[in-house]
Backbone as CSV, one residue per row, in Angstrom:
resi,resn,N_x,N_y,N_z,CA_x,CA_y,CA_z,C_x,C_y,C_z
1,MET,29.236,-63.046,22.741,30.053,-61.434,22.798,29.430,-61.213,21.155
2,ASN,29.049,-61.900,20.801,28.003,-61.049,19.149,26.958,-60.911,19.637
3,SER,25.875,-61.707,20.628,24.662,-61.706,21.278,25.173,-60.452,21.695
4,LEU,25.840,-59.945,22.947,26.088,-58.654,23.691,26.276,-57.655,22.195
5,PHE,27.367,-57.994,21.624,28.268,-56.676,20.913,25.866,-55.726,20.170
6,SER,25.280,-56.786,19.976,24.141,-56.147,19.703,23.075,-56.099,20.117
7,LEU,22.956,-56.067,21.529,21.762,-55.618,22.503,22.397,-54.057,22.484
8,ILE,24.092,-54.119,22.500,24.189,-52.651,22.778,24.496,-51.657,21.384
9,ILE,24.101,-52.551,20.220,24.375,-51.490,18.537,23.359,-51.333,17.856
10,LEU,22.048,-52.210,18.527,20.615,-51.975,17.930,19.969,-51.162,18.602
11,PRO,20.025,-51.117,20.038,19.353,-49.721,20.122,19.511,-48.621,20.574
12,THR,21.183,-48.251,19.507,21.481,-47.262,19.392,21.386,-46.862,18.195
13,LEU,21.463,-47.522,17.117,21.221,-48.007,15.677,19.499,-47.391,15.551
14,VAL,18.525,-47.705,16.256,17.184,-47.192,15.749,16.852,-46.447,16.286
15,LEU,17.395,-45.935,18.251,16.845,-44.142,17.900,17.649,-43.019,17.219
16,SER,18.838,-43.747,16.472,19.401,-42.537,15.321,18.520,-42.215,14.035
17,VAL,18.316,-44.087,13.814,16.948,-43.981,12.888,15.889,-43.443,13.405
18,GLY,15.154,-42.779,14.242,14.148,-42.196,14.931,14.622,-40.774,15.251
19,CYS,15.192,-40.635,15.027,16.090,-38.573,15.039,15.856,-38.736,14.229
20,ASN,16.637,-39.142,13.187,16.865,-38.382,11.144,15.918,-38.654,10.658
21,GLY,15.457,-39.318,10.702,13.793,-40.037,9.962,12.333,-38.805,10.793
22,GLN,12.755,-37.705,12.070,11.349,-37.748,12.389,10.616,-36.245,11.160
23,ILE,12.370,-35.579,10.236,11.667,-34.637,9.816,12.320,-35.524,8.056
24,LYS,11.193,-35.770,7.059,11.148,-36.275,5.794,12.327,-35.185,5.132
25,ASN,12.164,-36.139,3.957,12.499,-34.936,2.913,13.234,-33.283,2.841
26,ALA,14.472,-33.968,3.893,14.848,-33.050,4.855,16.027,-32.388,3.621
27,LYS,16.009,-30.956,4.168,16.922,-29.904,3.671,17.816,-29.664,4.243
28,THR,18.702,-28.931,4.525,19.329,-28.433,5.679,20.550,-27.475,5.124
29,VAL,20.293,-26.055,6.167,20.103,-24.677,5.918,21.449,-23.830,6.579
30,SER,22.449,-23.115,6.318,23.199,-22.121,7.410,22.123,-20.374,7.051
31,LEU,20.942,-20.223,8.002,20.881,-18.414,8.121,21.169,-18.124,9.216
32,LYS,21.109,-16.531,8.853,21.805,-15.891,9.942,21.146,-14.648,10.189
33,ILE,20.663,-15.118,11.568,19.417,-14.276,12.304,19.715,-13.722,13.678
34,ASN,19.423,-12.526,13.692,20.075,-11.741,14.723,19.450,-11.896,15.879
35,GLY,20.167,-11.718,17.376,19.732,-11.780,18.862,21.132,-11.859,19.523
36,ASN,20.959,-11.950,21.142,22.267,-12.122,21.788,22.103,-12.960,22.835
37,CYS,21.650,-13.920,23.309,21.502,-14.478,24.718,20.215,-15.694,24.271
38,GLU,20.421,-16.875,25.657,19.854,-17.889,25.854,18.604,-17.444,25.556
39,MET,17.996,-16.723,25.816,16.830,-16.179,26.228,16.669,-16.617,23.808
40,CYS,17.302,-15.777,23.242,17.243,-15.342,22.165,17.042,-17.168,21.511
41,GLU,18.359,-17.833,21.888,18.301,-18.831,21.642,16.509,-19.525,21.136
42,LYS,16.198,-19.455,23.007,14.223,-19.939,22.970,13.907,-20.000,22.327
43,ASN,14.033,-18.185,22.215,12.320,-17.298,21.102,12.283,-18.204,19.964
44,VAL,13.876,-18.402,19.338,14.014,-18.166,17.938,14.131,-19.759,17.112
45,GLU,14.132,-20.201,18.279,13.783,-22.237,18.054,12.629,-22.134,18.022
46,ASN,12.216,-21.356,19.360,10.425,-22.140,19.251,9.789,-21.523,18.129
47,ALA,10.399,-20.801,18.179,9.280,-19.573,16.045,9.319,-20.885,15.032
48,GLY,11.018,-20.738,15.058,11.274,-21.586,14.076,10.470,-22.750,13.822
49,ASN,11.196,-23.727,15.096,10.386,-25.162,14.707,8.966,-25.677,14.543
50,LYS,8.823,-26.784,14.178,7.466,-27.543,13.394,7.649,-28.499,13.599
51,LYS,7.345,-29.375,14.983,6.981,-30.807,14.420,6.806,-31.776,12.998
52,LYS,8.044,-32.365,12.666,8.131,-33.292,12.229,8.061,-32.545,10.846
53,VAL,8.309,-31.111,10.840,8.359,-30.085,9.248,9.486,-29.318,9.530
54,SER,10.151,-28.625,10.565,10.793,-27.891,10.525,11.596,-28.144,12.247
55,LYS,13.138,-27.692,12.247,13.742,-27.656,13.502,15.049,-26.822,13.023
56,VAL,15.159,-25.890,14.366,16.192,-24.908,13.967,17.132,-25.197,15.642
57,ALA,18.375,-24.705,15.070,19.080,-24.926,16.239,19.846,-23.259,16.040
58,TRP,20.522,-22.677,16.480,20.743,-21.213,16.308,21.956,-20.850,18.018
59,ASP,22.967,-20.553,17.377,24.231,-20.536,17.733,23.793,-18.752,18.701
60,LYS,24.115,-18.597,19.286,23.773,-17.539,20.172,25.369,-16.196,19.214
61,ASN,27.197,-17.034,19.314,27.859,-16.581,19.308,28.082,-16.104,17.807
62,THR,27.593,-17.143,17.027,28.234,-16.855,15.389,26.427,-16.326,14.900
63,LYS,25.663,-16.012,15.726,24.309,-15.881,15.014,23.611,-16.594,13.735
64,ILE,24.510,-17.732,13.636,24.131,-18.756,12.682,23.170,-19.380,13.157
65,ALA,21.862,-20.115,12.051,20.971,-21.407,13.032,21.680,-21.952,11.467
66,SER,21.438,-23.816,12.011,21.054,-24.243,11.151,19.311,-24.999,11.382
67,VAL,19.411,-24.627,9.998,17.954,-24.693,9.991,17.617,-26.531,9.132
68,SER,17.017,-27.872,9.591,16.467,-28.597,9.138,15.027,-28.492,8.223
69,PHE,14.537,-28.561,7.691,13.084,-28.593,7.039,12.700,-29.366,5.933
70,ASP,11.402,-29.708,6.584,11.096,-31.144,4.915,9.773,-29.848,3.970
71,VAL,11.314,-30.655,2.539,10.736,-29.357,1.183,9.622,-29.862,0.886
72,THR,8.884,-30.873,1.251,7.261,-31.012,0.317,6.369,-29.614,1.049
73,LYS,6.323,-29.702,2.615,5.439,-28.969,3.742,5.870,-27.079,3.827
74,THR,7.238,-27.093,4.258,7.681,-26.394,4.001,8.538,-25.325,3.303
75,SER,9.358,-24.078,3.957,10.113,-23.862,2.449,11.242,-22.344,3.705
76,GLU,12.752,-22.502,3.714,13.291,-21.643,4.154,12.693,-19.821,4.751
77,ASP,11.851,-19.472,3.925,11.107,-18.217,3.973,9.845,-19.092,4.742
78,GLU,9.489,-18.963,4.652,8.289,-19.958,6.162,8.508,-19.469,6.401
79,ILE,9.736,-20.737,7.003,10.184,-20.631,8.548,10.968,-19.168,9.051
80,LEU,11.718,-18.846,8.030,11.967,-16.879,8.599,11.580,-16.246,8.393
81,LYS,9.956,-16.177,8.377,9.049,-14.604,8.651,8.560,-15.686,10.342
82,ARG,8.179,-16.532,10.385,7.676,-16.719,11.702,8.808,-16.362,12.291
83,ILE,10.172,-17.405,12.567,10.695,-15.994,13.965,11.512,-14.252,13.129
84,ALA,11.170,-13.513,12.159,10.516,-12.751,11.556,9.628,-11.922,13.019
85,LEU,8.552,-12.293,12.706,7.512,-12.178,13.567,7.209,-12.094,15.181
86,ALA,8.576,-12.693,15.382,8.772,-13.375,17.022,9.749,-11.857,17.337
87,GLY,9.903,-11.574,16.191,11.036,-10.296,16.785,12.261,-9.992,16.827
88,TYR,12.321,-11.213,15.661,14.199,-11.160,15.136,14.933,-10.811,13.541
89,ASP,14.923,-9.924,13.742,15.627,-9.813,12.261,16.360,-10.425,11.687
90,ASN,16.466,-10.977,10.064,17.280,-12.514,9.841,17.437,-11.969,7.999
91,GLU,18.210,-12.531,7.527,18.672,-12.196,6.237,18.043,-12.142,5.613
92,LYS,16.298,-12.890,5.733,15.350,-12.006,4.407,14.212,-11.065,5.063
93,PHE,14.483,-11.502,6.033,13.239,-10.485,6.657,13.952,-9.908,7.843
94,LEU,13.434,-8.441,8.110,13.055,-7.717,8.861,11.583,-7.591,9.661
95,ALA,12.190,-7.724,11.061,11.149,-8.175,11.709,9.810,-6.204,11.874
96,PRO,9.039,-7.052,12.259,7.691,-5.486,12.358,8.294,-5.011,13.631
97,ASP,8.491,-3.235,14.117,8.789,-2.806,14.849,8.336,-3.331,16.365
98,ASN,7.429,-3.537,16.613,6.095,-3.622,17.283,6.724,-4.809,18.394
99,ALA,7.063,-6.190,17.296,7.088,-7.462,17.759,8.939,-7.047,17.872
100,TYR,9.833,-6.351,17.898,11.074,-6.071,17.882,10.914,-5.304,19.588
101,GLU,10.191,-4.407,20.108,9.386,-4.115,21.120,9.461,-4.625,22.168
102,LYS,8.582,-5.222,22.543,8.169,-6.554,22.897,9.378,-7.004,22.962
103,LEU,9.892,-7.949,23.181,11.647,-8.632,23.288,11.890,-7.787,24.402
104,PRO,12.219,-8.669,25.507,13.524,-8.487,26.377,14.507,-7.699,26.809
105,LYS,14.402,-7.383,27.559,15.426,-6.259,27.348,17.106,-6.858,26.822
106,CYS,17.666,-8.002,27.545,18.083,-8.696,27.391,18.135,-8.931,25.805
107,CYS,17.128,-9.445,25.047,17.564,-9.713,23.606,17.372,-8.388,22.309
108,LYS,17.332,-7.401,22.917,17.504,-6.102,22.389,18.803,-6.120,21.667
109,TYR,19.176,-6.541,20.451,19.904,-6.648,19.631,19.650,-5.505,18.762
110,GLU,21.127,-5.168,18.135,21.560,-3.794,17.707,20.900,-3.781,16.307
111,ARG,20.223,-3.423,15.873,19.628,-3.022,14.213,19.856,-2.456,13.600
112,LYS,19.912,-2.871,12.396,21.022,-2.548,11.420,20.544,-1.911,9.704
113,THR,19.820,-1.116,9.504,19.301,-0.743,8.973,19.954,-0.145,6.954
114,LYS,19.525,-0.422,6.127,20.313,0.097,4.925,19.724,1.780,4.737
115,ALA,21.225,1.933,4.503,21.028,3.246,4.092,20.594,4.397,2.703
116,THR,19.602,4.947,2.574,19.352,5.405,1.540,19.907,5.931,0.681
117,SER,20.652,5.247,-0.960,21.231,6.025,-1.127,20.525,6.864,-2.746
118,ALA,21.783,7.288,-3.284,21.071,8.314,-4.201,22.257,8.200,-4.810
119,VAL,21.820,8.029,-6.830,22.872,8.712,-7.867,23.551,9.706,-7.374
120,ILE,24.769,10.295,-7.507,25.745,11.157,-7.646,24.575,12.037,-9.012
121,THR,24.731,11.433,-10.490,24.305,11.880,-11.508,22.958,13.521,-11.268
122,LYS,22.503,12.481,-10.174,20.702,13.442,-9.991,21.452,14.344,-8.981
123,SER,20.468,15.524,-9.639,20.326,17.345,-8.282,20.256,17.213,-7.384
124,GLU,20.887,17.686,-6.362,20.156,17.667,-4.795,18.767,17.543,-4.753
125,THR,18.124,18.695,-5.643,16.279,18.928,-5.212,16.246,17.101,-6.178
126,GLU,16.270,16.647,-6.926,16.214,15.110,-7.507,15.617,13.942,-6.457
127,ILE,17.367,14.273,-5.916,17.839,13.054,-4.801,16.818,13.355,-3.890
128,ARG,16.204,14.649,-3.097,14.980,14.819,-1.957,13.934,14.363,-2.262
129,ASN,13.770,14.796,-3.994,12.210,14.089,-4.338,12.096,12.847,-4.361
130,THR,13.450,11.524,-4.612,12.876,10.625,-4.553,13.547,10.073,-3.176
131,ILE,14.357,10.244,-2.450,13.590,10.290,-0.376,12.587,10.124,-0.349
132,LYS,12.639,11.204,-0.379,10.647,11.767,0.111,9.743,10.873,-0.649
133,LYS,9.612,11.027,-1.848,8.980,9.902,-2.607,8.786,8.178,-2.441
134,ALA,10.511,7.581,-1.640,10.625,6.493,-1.733,9.614,5.785,0.160
135,SER,9.567,7.273,0.410,9.730,6.991,2.507,7.612,6.713,2.274
136,THR,7.355,8.103,1.451,5.884,8.027,1.081,4.868,6.918,0.392
137,GLU,5.543,6.105,-0.311,5.463,5.162,-1.387,6.176,3.881,-1.006
138,PRO,6.638,3.301,-0.441,7.281,2.473,-0.454,6.980,1.635,-0.874
139,LEU,6.127,0.821,-2.178,6.433,-0.130,-2.596,5.835,0.931,-4.461
140,ILE,5.876,1.874,-4.620,6.158,2.620,-5.924,6.540,2.399,-7.483
141,ASP,7.828,1.163,-6.958,7.588,0.933,-7.693,7.684,-1.109,-7.876
142,VAL,7.237,-0.965,-7.289,5.741,-2.583,-7.373,5.596,-2.491,-7.839
143,TYR,4.425,-1.257,-7.835,2.886,-0.909,-7.582,3.393,-0.632,-9.574
144,THR,4.512,0.559,-9.943,4.606,0.446,-10.874,4.711,-1.294,-12.554
145,ALA,5.625,-1.728,-11.342,5.384,-2.925,-12.463,4.449,-3.942,-12.182
146,TYR,3.899,-4.102,-12.089,2.498,-4.507,-11.484,1.846,-3.882,-12.810
147,PHE,1.597,-2.738,-13.165,0.208,-2.031,-13.766,1.326,-2.354,-15.219
148,GLY,2.620,-2.549,-15.722,3.368,-2.244,-16.645,3.353,-3.793,-17.034
149,LEU,3.092,-5.024,-16.038,3.003,-6.158,-16.978,1.558,-7.055,-17.276
150,LYS,0.749,-5.679,-16.656,-1.121,-6.076,-16.998,-1.486,-5.226,-18.135
151,ASP,-0.682,-4.046,-18.817,-1.288,-3.183,-19.805,-0.717,-4.379,-20.654
152,ALA,1.092,-4.839,-20.556,1.533,-6.247,-21.888,0.301,-7.197,-22.382
153,LEU,-0.178,-7.900,-21.006,-1.245,-8.908,-21.222,-2.626,-8.359,-21.956
154,ILE,-2.846,-6.784,-21.529,-4.300,-6.661,-21.822,-3.387,-6.387,-23.668
155,MET,-2.307,-5.890,-24.054,-2.219,-6.054,-25.912,-1.488,-8.025,-25.768
156,ASN,-2.001,-8.554,-25.153,-1.204,-9.910,-25.939,-0.019,-10.023,-27.433
157,ASP,0.923,-8.954,-25.483,1.981,-8.825,-26.101,3.237,-9.905,-24.676
158,GLY,3.244,-11.126,-25.139,3.981,-11.864,-24.533,5.504,-12.124,-23.560
159,ILE,6.098,-10.926,-24.533,7.617,-11.104,-24.483,7.853,-9.659,-23.550
160,THR,6.574,-8.447,-23.459,6.327,-7.640,-23.243,6.146,-7.817,-21.232
161,ALA,5.050,-9.060,-21.277,4.544,-8.892,-20.391,5.816,-10.075,-18.978
162,SER,6.016,-11.187,-19.944,8.370,-11.051,-19.103,8.737,-10.140,-18.803
163,ASN,8.769,-9.305,-19.227,10.096,-8.365,-19.167,9.567,-7.578,-17.575
164,LYS,8.137,-7.377,-17.784,7.732,-6.838,-16.878,7.250,-7.205,-15.970
165,ALA,7.650,-9.186,-15.428,7.413,-9.663,-14.800,8.781,-9.713,-14.105
166,LYS,10.306,-9.151,-14.980,10.986,-9.707,-14.263,11.721,-8.427,-13.685
167,ASP,10.587,-6.706,-14.135,11.359,-6.031,-13.983,10.682,-6.270,-12.128
168,LEU,9.263,-6.645,-12.323,8.587,-6.489,-10.633,9.340,-7.592,-9.904
169,PHE,9.324,-8.481,-10.382,10.881,-9.760,-9.835,11.521,-8.958,-8.568
170,LYS,12.363,-7.917,-9.785,13.049,-7.054,-8.539,13.147,-6.333,-8.149
171,ALA,11.516,-5.889,-8.527,11.362,-4.640,-7.259,10.313,-5.011,-5.708
172,LEU,10.420,-6.299,-6.029,10.293,-7.266,-4.625,11.098,-7.561,-4.186
173,ASN,12.579,-7.724,-4.914,13.101,-8.346,-4.154,14.025,-7.494,-2.984
174,ASN,13.645,-5.721,-3.652,14.659,-4.278,-3.359,13.905,-3.767,-2.363
175,VAL,12.076,-4.053,-2.046,11.377,-3.139,-1.177,11.988,-3.364,0.475
176,LYS,12.490,-2.210,0.875,12.973,-1.458,2.116,11.993,-1.902,2.693
177,MET,11.863,-3.498,3.632,11.316,-3.466,4.595,10.817,-2.117,6.149
178,GLU,11.923,-1.688,6.193,12.577,-0.556,7.240,11.920,0.675,6.990
179,LYS,11.328,0.676,6.424,10.544,1.199,5.708,8.753,1.867,5.804
180,LEU,8.747,0.597,6.181,7.185,-0.491,7.264,6.487,0.521,7.593
181,ALA,6.006,0.267,8.410,4.647,0.490,9.368,4.793,-0.937,9.856
182,ALA,3.886,-1.080,11.174,4.203,-2.020,11.609,2.991,-3.032,11.066
183,ASP,1.889,-2.431,10.905,0.641,-2.797,9.924,1.141,-3.577,9.230
184,GLN,1.482,-2.756,8.541,2.611,-2.799,6.712,3.216,-3.982,6.509
185,HIS,4.369,-3.697,7.869,5.095,-5.086,7.929,4.554,-6.325,7.634
186,ALA,3.707,-6.570,8.693,2.613,-8.129,9.140,1.977,-8.272,7.829
187,THR,2.330,-7.410,6.980,1.602,-7.569,5.518,1.696,-8.311,4.617
188,TRP,2.968,-7.103,4.301,4.452,-7.496,3.587,5.007,-8.936,3.887
189,ILE,5.409,-9.570,5.040,5.973,-10.816,5.311,4.888,-11.925,4.750
190,GLU,3.830,-11.765,4.898,2.574,-12.409,4.770,2.657,-12.515,3.586
191,TYR,2.346,-11.383,2.395,2.402,-11.735,0.487,3.886,-12.126,0.223
192,VAL,4.674,-11.661,0.654,5.627,-11.311,-0.091,6.033,-12.619,-1.257
193,THR,6.292,-13.795,-0.797,6.389,-15.009,-1.342,5.710,-15.197,-2.266
194,LYS,4.402,-15.520,-2.368,3.888,-15.257,-3.563,3.589,-14.743,-3.912
195,LEU,3.409,-13.517,-4.040,4.215,-12.434,-5.244,5.289,-12.161,-5.957
196,LEU,6.435,-13.631,-5.574,7.574,-13.674,-6.097,7.357,-14.241,-6.775
197,SER,7.063,-15.635,-6.087,6.363,-16.871,-6.838,6.274,-16.724,-7.766
198,ASP,4.612,-15.436,-8.182,3.413,-15.992,-9.282,4.180,-15.193,-10.502
199,ALA,4.938,-13.908,-10.367,6.115,-13.427,-10.807,7.184,-13.973,-11.699
200,GLU,7.646,-14.355,-10.977,9.185,-15.418,-11.170,8.675,-16.674,-12.363
201,ARG,7.501,-16.712,-11.868,6.295,-18.124,-13.520,6.596,-17.597,-14.383
202,ILE,6.163,-16.001,-13.954,5.189,-15.453,-15.580,6.308,-14.296,-16.312
203,SER,7.620,-14.417,-15.504,8.723,-14.204,-16.053,9.186,-15.046,-16.651
204,GLY,9.222,-16.273,-16.865,9.846,-17.544,-17.145,9.156,-18.025,-18.519
205,VAL,8.245,-17.102,-19.323,7.640,-17.550,-20.775,7.404,-16.188,-20.535
206,SER,6.823,-17.172,-22.530,6.651,-15.723,-23.145,5.533,-15.854,-23.679
207,GLU,4.117,-17.214,-23.165,3.533,-17.544,-24.324,2.000,-16.638,-23.376
208,THR,0.911,-15.843,-24.049,0.441,-14.989,-22.916,-0.278,-16.342,-21.619
209,LYS,-0.934,-17.155,-22.950,-1.768,-18.241,-21.661,-1.086,-18.654,-20.971
210,ASN,-0.484,-19.654,-20.878,0.235,-19.581,-19.214,1.381,-18.061,-18.522
211,GLN,1.615,-16.838,-19.090,1.346,-16.260,-17.375,-0.120,-15.368,-17.130
212,ARG,-0.693,-16.044,-18.121,-2.078,-15.431,-17.826,-2.431,-16.381,-16.271
213,GLU,-1.779,-18.179,-16.146,-2.279,-18.675,-14.874,-1.935,-17.747,-14.535
214,HIS,-1.393,-17.422,-14.136,-0.598,-16.859,-13.367,-0.743,-15.696,-12.851
215,PHE,-1.329,-14.273,-13.469,-1.594,-13.252,-13.402,-2.988,-13.145,-12.347
216,GLY,-3.792,-13.928,-11.735,-4.937,-13.887,-11.342,-4.757,-14.175,-10.293
217,SER,-3.859,-14.824,-9.462,-3.035,-15.425,-7.682,-2.600,-14.442,-7.538
218,LEU,-1.766,-13.540,-8.810,-0.183,-12.799,-8.250,-1.446,-11.045,-8.395
219,SER,-2.671,-11.726,-8.635,-3.330,-9.514,-9.096,-4.060,-9.729,-7.627
220,LYS,-4.525,-11.079,-7.394,-5.413,-11.072,-5.887,-4.427,-10.951,-4.690
221,ASN,-3.483,-11.085,-4.646,-2.218,-11.609,-3.160,-2.156,-9.512,-3.687
222,MET,-1.741,-8.959,-4.697,-1.313,-7.750,-4.954,-2.695,-7.094,-3.863
223,PHE,-3.274,-6.994,-4.572,-4.888,-6.005,-3.693,-4.553,-6.511,-2.362
224,GLU,-4.633,-7.366,-2.299,-4.566,-7.396,-0.288,-3.334,-6.756,-0.057
225,VAL,-2.550,-7.109,-0.510,-0.839,-5.736,-0.056,-1.880,-4.797,-0.055
226,MET,-1.811,-4.106,-1.484,-2.512,-2.559,-1.579,-4.262,-2.307,-0.554
227,LYS,-4.233,-2.824,0.057,-5.365,-2.511,0.779,-4.480,-2.032,2.545
228,VAL,-2.935,-2.632,2.527,-2.862,-2.129,3.680,-1.930,-0.799,3.646
229,ILE,-0.693,-1.115,2.642,0.056,0.079,1.531,-0.332,0.326,-0.053
230,LYS,-1.609,1.028,0.830,-2.138,1.935,-0.190,-1.226,3.014,-1.015
231,PRO,-1.399,2.340,-2.340,-0.496,3.475,-3.555,-1.425,4.817,-3.807
232,SER,-0.609,5.706,-3.633,-1.462,7.246,-4.338,-2.035,7.791,-5.068
233,TYR,-2.931,6.944,-5.756,-3.626,7.126,-7.006,-4.056,6.387,-6.275
234,PRO,-6.192,6.401,-6.958,-6.874,5.318,-6.658,-6.888,4.052,-7.814
235,VAL,-7.350,2.893,-7.390,-7.339,2.048,-8.060,-8.344,0.954,-8.068
236,TYR,-9.079,0.154,-9.068,-9.872,-0.993,-8.764,-10.147,-2.037,-9.365
237,TYR,-10.173,-2.984,-8.018,-10.265,-4.470,-8.582,-11.401,-4.851,-9.167
238,ASP,-11.039,-5.276,-10.300,-11.185,-5.996,-11.520,-12.102,-7.549,-11.389
239,HIS,-13.413,-8.013,-12.317,-13.083,-9.190,-11.892,-13.828,-9.745,-13.315
240,CYS,-13.503,-10.917,-14.493,-14.005,-11.003,-15.490,-14.020,-12.564,-15.310
241,PRO,-15.399,-12.505,-14.938,-16.172,-13.862,-14.674,-16.159,-15.135,-15.737
242,MET,-15.956,-15.167,-17.076,-16.272,-15.701,-18.144,-13.651,-16.500,-18.637
243,TYR,-13.180,-15.925,-17.159,-12.011,-16.477,-17.225,-12.166,-18.132,-17.366
244,ASN,-11.271,-18.776,-17.774,-11.142,-20.020,-16.718,-12.237,-21.058,-16.527
245,ASN,-12.457,-20.931,-17.550,-13.739,-21.622,-17.513,-15.112,-21.801,-16.697
246,GLY,-15.104,-20.428,-16.220,-16.363,-19.894,-15.826,-16.219,-19.891,-14.109
247,LYS,-14.576,-19.823,-13.515,-14.013,-19.862,-12.716,-14.295,-17.608,-12.442
248,GLY,-13.382,-17.571,-13.636,-13.180,-15.969,-12.996,-11.737,-15.802,-12.840
249,GLY,-10.999,-14.717,-13.309,-9.985,-14.007,-12.731,-10.230,-12.308,-12.988
250,ASP,-9.424,-12.699,-11.848,-9.309,-11.077,-11.148,-8.342,-10.238,-11.438
251,TRP,-7.542,-9.048,-11.746,-6.084,-8.307,-12.104,-7.338,-6.086,-11.608
252,ILE,-6.114,-5.270,-11.169,-5.784,-4.114,-10.785,-6.159,-3.937,-11.235
253,SER,-6.902,-2.510,-11.713,-6.413,-1.142,-12.395,-6.034,-0.338,-12.154
254,LYS,-5.384,1.021,-12.951,-5.615,2.499,-12.334,-6.279,3.022,-13.131
255,GLU,-7.668,3.229,-14.355,-8.729,3.599,-14.950,-10.071,2.203,-14.291
256,SER,-10.953,3.730,-14.210,-12.191,2.573,-14.100,-12.370,1.741,-15.390
257,PRO,-12.384,2.607,-16.665,-13.083,1.762,-17.476,-12.002,0.303,-17.442
258,ILE,-13.350,-0.302,-17.966,-12.617,-2.293,-17.992,-11.907,-2.296,-19.532
259,LYS,-10.685,-2.546,-19.072,-9.677,-3.482,-19.709,-8.789,-4.316,-20.044
260,ASN,-9.464,-5.634,-20.349,-9.446,-7.090,-19.692,-7.752,-8.290,-20.136
261,PRO,-7.220,-8.144,-19.398,-6.078,-8.561,-19.395,-5.880,-10.435,-19.718
262,PHE,-7.122,-10.295,-19.607,-6.842,-12.193,-19.658,-7.413,-12.286,-21.427
263,TYR,-8.364,-12.009,-21.543,-8.814,-11.745,-22.837,-8.088,-10.606,-24.553
264,GLY,-7.418,-9.550,-23.873,-6.884,-9.007,-24.682,-8.014,-8.038,-25.512
265,SER,-7.762,-7.740,-26.842,-8.617,-7.088,-27.926,-9.713,-7.805,-28.722
266,GLN,-9.601,-9.553,-27.933,-10.941,-10.844,-27.688,-11.703,-10.283,-27.038
267,MET,-12.037,-9.847,-26.410,-13.039,-9.140,-25.079,-12.821,-8.690,-24.030
268,LEU,-11.841,-7.479,-24.798,-11.457,-6.292,-24.246,-12.197,-6.047,-22.939
269,THR,-13.986,-5.225,-23.004,-14.883,-4.329,-22.453,-15.180,-6.056,-21.020
270,CYS,-14.718,-6.994,-21.062,-15.424,-8.681,-21.104,-15.148,-7.701,-19.230
271,GLY,-16.093,-7.785,-18.407,-16.012,-7.681,-16.863,-16.721,-6.744,-15.425
272,LYS,-16.670,-6.248,-14.151,-16.885,-5.163,-14.350,-15.960,-4.856,-12.623
273,THR,-16.293,-3.530,-12.175,-15.427,-3.593,-10.896,-15.922,-4.471,-9.304
274,VAL,-15.532,-4.736,-8.947,-15.724,-4.951,-7.320,-15.692,-4.540,-5.776
275,GLU,-14.772,-4.290,-6.119,-14.121,-3.085,-4.854,-12.448,-1.623,-5.726
276,SER,-13.555,-0.527,-5.054,-12.267,0.226,-5.455,-11.288,0.888,-4.015
277,LEU,-10.111,1.215,-3.977,-9.679,1.623,-3.372,-9.918,3.276,-3.429
278,LYS,-9.810,4.174,-2.350,-9.346,6.169,-3.501,-9.183,6.300,-1.835
């Protein structure tokens, strides 16, 4: 009897362990993803699934997906990016318009966009100008915060740099993706998580040495965004060959004269412009 019981139970246990072991270091979360039908279910799950890395199970009735993933190999953001690029708005990323338009008719869920709000203390003219500027320069607050951070590092002011990085983190989170064109949207989805990560790390310390360790990668990714979502003014991509033991460091400036944020007054003019956007 015991032998028979073992024969029945053992394969079941092996199967169970095998299924659960497919994704190591697993974390499971519930995430809101828009969609309508069985085809949406297939599309969402195909976009989110990655063998031994992530598994998505989406419910068309609740619009909630159970997402399990290996935290050492991917993240919620990376999974939701893939799903957005497949045409499905979710709680973190809006799908590019061209991806949404390619969906079958049955999958065309109702899209909800955030209404533009204005502070009631502003005059009607100021409100109109604010809305107009936000629509033509969707990353105006992001770029303003970045340059504030850069200027603080030039002055070797770690406390101000930390505060400006917090402003940048907030501005990145407040970008209205529905204001972006299709090519801008795809670029934004590709780089926003990297930008948020560096901004958060810079904001968490007050020593300029530690802040500068992340400022180079922040600047590199920010310039890739600027190439597609261009500011209304010229910018200069500058390079310091001496920083980081000769590996170099890059930054973006609104002025052509070199002012080095990696060394400040120690070597203020060290570097050169390697690219510009005008």
